[in-house]
C-alpha positions in Angstrom: 10.9 -9.9 9.6 7.3 -10.5 9.7 4.8 -8.8 11.7 1.6 -11.4 12.3 -0.8 -8.4 13.8 -4.1 -7.8 11.3 -6.0 -4.4 11.7 -9.3 -3.9 10.5 -10.2 -0.6 9.6 -13.9 0.2 7.7 -14.7 2.7 5.3 -18.1 3.9 4.3 -18.8 1.3 1.6 -16.8 -1.9 2.7 -14.6 -3.3 5.4 -11.4 -4.0 4.7 -7.7 -5.6 5.9 -4.2 -4.2 6.2 -1.1 -6.1 7.3 1.8 -4.9 9.3 3.5 -7.5 7.2 6.6 -6.8 4.2 5.4 -7.8 1.3 6.4 -7.8 -2.3 4.7 -5.2 -4.8 2.2 -7.8 -6.5 0.7 -8.7 -3.3 1.0 -4.8 -2.0 -1.5 -3.4 -4.5 -4.9 -5.7 -4.0 -4.5 -4.8 -0.5 -4.3 -1.0 -1.1 -6.2 -0.9 -3.3 -9.2 -3.3 -3.5 -10.8 -3.1 -6.6 -9.3 -4.1 -9.5 -10.7 -1.6 -12.4 -8.7 1.4 -9.8 -5.5 -0.5 -9.2 -2.6 1.2 -10.7 -0.6 -1.1 -12.6 3.3 -2.9 -11.6 4.7 -0.1 -13.4 3.0 2.9 -12.1 3.6 1.5 -8.2 7.4 1.4 -9.3 7.3 4.7 -10.4 6.0 5.9 -7.3 8.6 4.0 -5.6 11.7 5.7 -7.2 9.8 9.3 -6.9 9.4 7.9 -3.3 5.7 8.9 -3.6 5.5 5.6 -1.4 7.9 3.9 0.6 9.8 0.6 0.3 12.3 -1.5 2.5 15.0 -2.7 0.7 16.9 -6.1 1.7 19.7 -7.4 -0.5 18.7 -6.8 -4.1 14.7 -7.2 -3.0 11.7 -4.4 -2.3 9.2 -5.1 0.3 6.1 -3.0 1.1 4.1 -1.8 4.4 0.7 -1.9 2.9 -0.4 0.1 5.6 2.7 2.8 5.0 1.9 3.2 1.2 -1.7 3.9 2.2 -1.0 6.2 5.1 1.8 7.7 2.1 -0.8 7.8 -0.6 -3.5 10.2 1.9 -1.1 12.6 3.0 -1.3 13.3 -0.8 -5.2 13.3 -0.6 -6.4 17.0 -2.7 -10.1 17.5 -1.6 -13.1 15.8 0.1 -12.1 14.4 3.7 -9.0 13.4 5.2 
């Protein structure tokens, strides 16, 4: 299951591309957290998945993530600032 549509969202600082593709955790992290210094570890990302903070899709023994859904789930937990 693969969607080829790319969506571009602009922020105050820079433009970033979030895809509709289903990706593994290692590929999803750089899209959701473009700055390497601010990126959580794979272990933290997996903890968030287990705690149901971020959504995932399980196919067989593999887990896939939609970068757009992950970013939306994290933004829904935002405290303070502009939403």
